[in-house]
N, C-alpha and C positions, 0 to 999 in steps of 0.2 A: 722137245719131246718129253713126255711124262709117262709114268706107269705107277700103278698101285698094286700091291700084293698083300695077300693074307697068308701067313705061314704059322707053323706049329714048331715051337722050340723043342729041344731034346727032353725037357722036363714036362712036356705036354701043354705048356702055356701057349695060347693062341695070341698072335700079335699081328700088326700091320706095318707096312712100310711104303713110303712114297719116294720116288726118284724123279727129278726133273733135270734135264740137260739142255743147255743152250750152246750151240757150237760157236766157236770163235771165228775170226776172220783172218786167215793167213795172209791176205792181201792188204790188210789195214796198215796205215802209216805208223800208227802207235800200236803197241801190243794189245791184242784183243783175244785173250785165251778162252778156251772152253770154260763154261761155268757148270758146276754140278752141285746139286742140292739133295741131301738125304734127310728125310724125316722118318724116324722109326719109333714106334711105341714099344716100351718095355713094361708090360703089365705086371710082371713079377716084382720089379723094382718099385713100382707105384704101390702095390699091395703091401710090400715090406714096410713102406713109410706110412701106411694107413690111409692111402689116397686111392679113390676109385679110378681105375684106368680110363683113359679117354675112349669114347666110342669111335667106331669107324668113321662116322660122319664128322665128328669133332676133329679128328686127326686130319681128314681131307680138307676141312675148312681152314685149319691152321696152316697146313702145307700150302694150299693155294693162295692164302693171304701172304705168306712169306714170299712165294714165287712172284706174285704181283708187285711186291715192294722192291724186288731186286732190279737194279738198273745199272747199265754200264756207265761208268763215270770216267771222264778224261783224267789221265794221270798228269799231275803237275811236276815240273822238273825239280 
């Protein structure tokens, strides 16, 4: 499951957030916990460092790229 939100911080800064969740498997022989990923833009922090904040499209591209790279890997003893 995934969701994308646009929100306004208390100081009036507009930001974006992305959340992806992959449910675990309680029946699995090895531990397979839920996986949760947050990607949140902090425009004020970027501007303070003299960096242009990411666009909505760029944030979505990065978040989806990260999600696509996450794989469950077997745990070794």
